N, C-alpha and C positions, 0 to 999 in steps of 0.2 A: 474369492481370495480376503484373508484378512492378514493386516501388517505384518506381522509377523513371516505371514510366509510371501508377501511382497516383496519385503523386505532382503530376503534372505533366496529369494529368485533374480532381484534384480543382483545382487554380487555374485550370484552364480552364471551371469549371464542368461539368463531364460525369459522368455515373457512374460509377462503380466495383465494384471487385469487393466491399471493407470498408473500412474506416476507414484511411485510414494513421497512424502511430502514431510521433512526432517527439519525445520526449525529447529535452533537453541534456544529453549523454554525455560531455561532455567529460575531464576529470578522471576520473570515475566510469568511463570507458574504458579511462582510462592501469592506473589501480588493476585494474580488473578481469580487464585485459592481463598481468600480473605486470609489469607496467616500474615501470622508476623515472623519476619527476616531473621532476626536474628534466634528465635526460635528454633530455624529449619535450620541452619547452619549448625549447629550445636545439638542436633536430634535427629538420629537416621530417623526415627519413627517418623515424625514431624515431615521432615523432607519430602520421605516417599509421599504422605496424606496428600502433599500441597500437590506434588506433580498427577496422584491419581483426580484428583478432582479436577485438577486442568485441563487434563486428560477427558474429563468426561462433558467438557465443553468445547474442545476446541477437534478431539479424532485425529488429532497428527499421527504418523506412523511410527515413529521413537518418541521414546519419554526420557528424559535425562535427569541424572541425580545431582542437580548441581548449583552450586549457591558460590562457595565467595572463593579466597584461590591459594589461602592462605593454609589450609589444614595439612600439608606433608613441610612447611617449611617451618612450624610452629613445633613438630617433631623432630628439629634441631634447635629450639631452643628461642625460633622466633618470639618475641612476645610482642600481643595484641591488644586492643579493648575494644571487648563488645559492645554494643550501643543498641538499644533497642531501634528498633526499624533503621538501621544503615548497617552495611557489610565491618571486617573489622579493620580495624585504625591500625593501625605497624606505629610499634612505640621503639622498639630497639632488635635491631638486628644480631644475628649469633656472634657474628663475624666482625671485627673491626678494621681486619686488614687480610691478606690471601699467606702470612705468616699462620693465622689462628687454623689454618686450611685441617692440620695433623689433629685436631682439637676433637672434630666431626669422628661421630661412628654410626654403624648401620642401622638404621630403623628397624622396629618392629612396626610393619604397618596396625597390627589390629590390639594396639597399646599407647604407642607415641602420639602428640598430638590429637589433629583431628581424623586423622586417618576413617576412622573406624566410623565414623559418622556414614561419612559415604560411602564405605564397603555396606556397611546396617543398609542404609536406604536402597545400593542397588539390589541386595537380596532380598531386601520386603520388597518392591518391584516386581522383579525376576517371577517370585513368589506368587504375589497377587496376579499379575496378566500371564504368568507359565507361554503357554506358546502364541499368545495372541498377538500382543504386542512387545519388540525388543526392546531392551533397555540400552541406553549409552550412558558410559561412565567417564565423569572427567577424568583428569590427570594430566597435571603440568610436565613439561619436558626437560630435560637436564640446565639448558642453557637457560632459561627464564627462572628455575630454581636456585641455579646458584646466584642470577640478579637477585633476589629475594633473600638469600641469606648472608650477601656482601652489603647489597645496598644497589637499587636499579644504575644508578650515576654513578658509585663506587665503580662498580663490575666496567662497566661498561669503558669507562675510563683508563681503566687498570687493565684494560683489553688495549685500545688503541696507544695507550705508552709501552706495553711490548712490546708490541709489531713495532711502533715507532722507532723505539731506544733498540731494537733488537735482542730483548733483556729474554734470556733463556731460562732463567732462575722463574722469572716469572710467568714465563709461557707454562714452564714445567707447574707452579703451584695452580694455575688453571687449570689445567689439563688432571691435575689428582681433587680439584674442587667437583670437576664434572663428571670424575671419577664417580664419587658419592653419590651426588645429585642426581647420575644417570640409576644408579643401582636402585636408590631412593625407590623413584619411579616407577622402574620394573616389578621392587618387591608391592608396592603401593597397589601397581595394573592387575598382578601377580592372584590379589589378593580378592580384586572386583570380579576379574574372569571365575574364579571358582565361587565367588557368590551369585556368579546368572548374568557378570553382563552378556549382551550379543554385539558390542561395540566399546574398546579400551580404547582411547585415546591420546595422543601426545599434542599438549596444545602447547607450541614453544612460539611463542606471541612475540619475544623479545626477539628475537630472531627472525624478525622479517627487515625485509631493503629501508623500511621506512627506520629504523633504527640502526644497524649496519652495512657492511659494503657486501657485496659480494662476495667476496675475499674471506672477511671474517666469518660465513657464514661456512663455507667449505671448509676452515679449517676447526672454528669450535664447536659448530651445531651440527651441520649435516652427518659427522661422525658416530654422534651417538645417537640422534635420533635416528641412524640405519644400525644400529647396535642391537638398541631397543626392540627396534620391527622386529629383527631375526631375533632376539632371544625369547620374547614375545609369542613370537609363532609357536615358538616348538611347541607351547598346550596345544597349539591347534588338532593336535594328533588324539585328547581328551576330551577336549570343550571346542565347542560350536559358535564362535565370534569370530568377526571381524575388527580389522584398526583402521584408526583416522587418524591421519597429520592433519594438525589447524595450525596457520601461520597468520595473523593477519596482513594486514596492507599488501600494495601491490608487488607481485616477486615474479614477475615476468623474467629477470634475468636470471632466477634461477630455477624457473617450473622443470627444468629435464631434472635438476638435480632433488627436488621435493619429491615429481613421481618415481626416481632412483630411490628414496630413500627406503622403498620395500612396506609403503602402506597399500594396505588394501581400497581406503577412501582417500579423498585430498580434498578437503573442507577450502571451497575458493573463495577468496572475502570476493564484495562487490566492486572492488577498484580494475580487477586485473579482466583482460579480452576472455569470459569464459569460449566462444568459438575458436579462437587461438588454444587454450587450453584443451579442449576435447579434439583440434585434429593432434597433440602433442601428443595423447592421455594414449588413444584408439582403446583398446577394452582391457589396457593394462593394468588401467587403473580406475576405477570407481570416482568419477565427480560428483559434490554435492556443492549448493548452491543456489545463487550468489546473489539473494537478492540485500538491495543499501535495508541494514535494522532502522537505518536512521534519514532514511529517501522516503519512497510512498508507503512502507511498513507503517512506519512511525505520525508520518504526517500529509501523508495522502488519503485519499478514497480507497473503497472495495476495487470498486472500477479500475483506478491505478495499481491496485494491486493485482490483479488478475493479469494485467497487459502486461504489467515486468515479469511476473512471472511466464507466460507464455511467450516471452520474448526471450527468458532464460531457455525454454522448452524448443525453441527454435533452433537455438544456438549448441546447445547440450546430447540435447533427451534422444537424437534421432540414434537408432542402436542397442540404445536402453544403457546401462551401465551409469545411469544418472538417478540423482536423488533430490529433489527440487525442496529448498531448503533457505534459510539467510544464511548470508556471507558469514557473521559473528553474531555475538549473542540478541536477542530481541531485548528490545529497550523496555523497560517493566511500565510504562505508560501506553505502550503501544494499546488501539484501540483492538475490542477481542474481535470488531467485525472485518478488520484487516487481515487478521488470523483465518477466521474461518472463509477468506476467499481466496487466503493462499493454498488451502486446504483444496476447495472448489476446484481451484484452476486447476491442480496435478490431481486429481481424481477424476476432472471429466477428459483428461487425453489418455489415451492409450502410448505408449512408443513402438514406433516404426523401426521395425530391422529387416 
């Protein structure tokens, strides 16, 4: 089986020759390719070339067109500074307060911000790999996008104040902001699906329980994640793709809700008990993960990476519906030997049904 066949077989609950290996190789891939990072987050062609070069060295089962987080927020007027050798630096948010929400307009992902960079990269990767390797598109969820537009600290503070003071007007303003960012997320991901993405995602890391409470998640993040997956899922009648939810941190207390969002794949961070998630998920959600990007992958030996990968496969691999990967983005300076060890670990074992 090739990677494309292997991935789609896992998603459909069928037997495979081995476990697909799907580390999140965005900026790591750029570094491994020996390319300049700012040149890649401003050029879809350069970003695609970087990921192709990196794949040729690693041969993982999914390639991802990913680098920075600000390509959608810039469509709303977020001001950033691009620096050689570094990710963009935020200079000014487009909103000073919740009262400014009505100034925001729906985005055109093909023209506004740098959405087009990632859409182009997805299209170029899909055209290059065809039916050999699936392409994963990045995509930030409504909750974290709202944080970028208002400022992360200010956004969380506004929610806390609205809840503690039972300020209904502020709550309405927060929901108005989330409606706009939810729609922007959808428009961008729709374009990625049409460009050829096999995976589109809702990366809503600000909705982590490391940042907010289960009550805040249920009220402000969950409804928009669920609506996104339902809305984007309607495109499956015409396009062959799957959806993914990623939220960093230990989200065990909301694990059931995460699985109820309607996502096809739940990317689990290293902080959770993978065996518990597998028991809870059964076959309704495919799990992905969950090696610690700052642990053995970054600082350990290939043997230690293989041992951690074997442990993840023991916990979640039986019965299939599991993608072996990193719990979050692979660190730029991760030794290439460790990524190769991760691929070996998955490709040397076959799911037991």
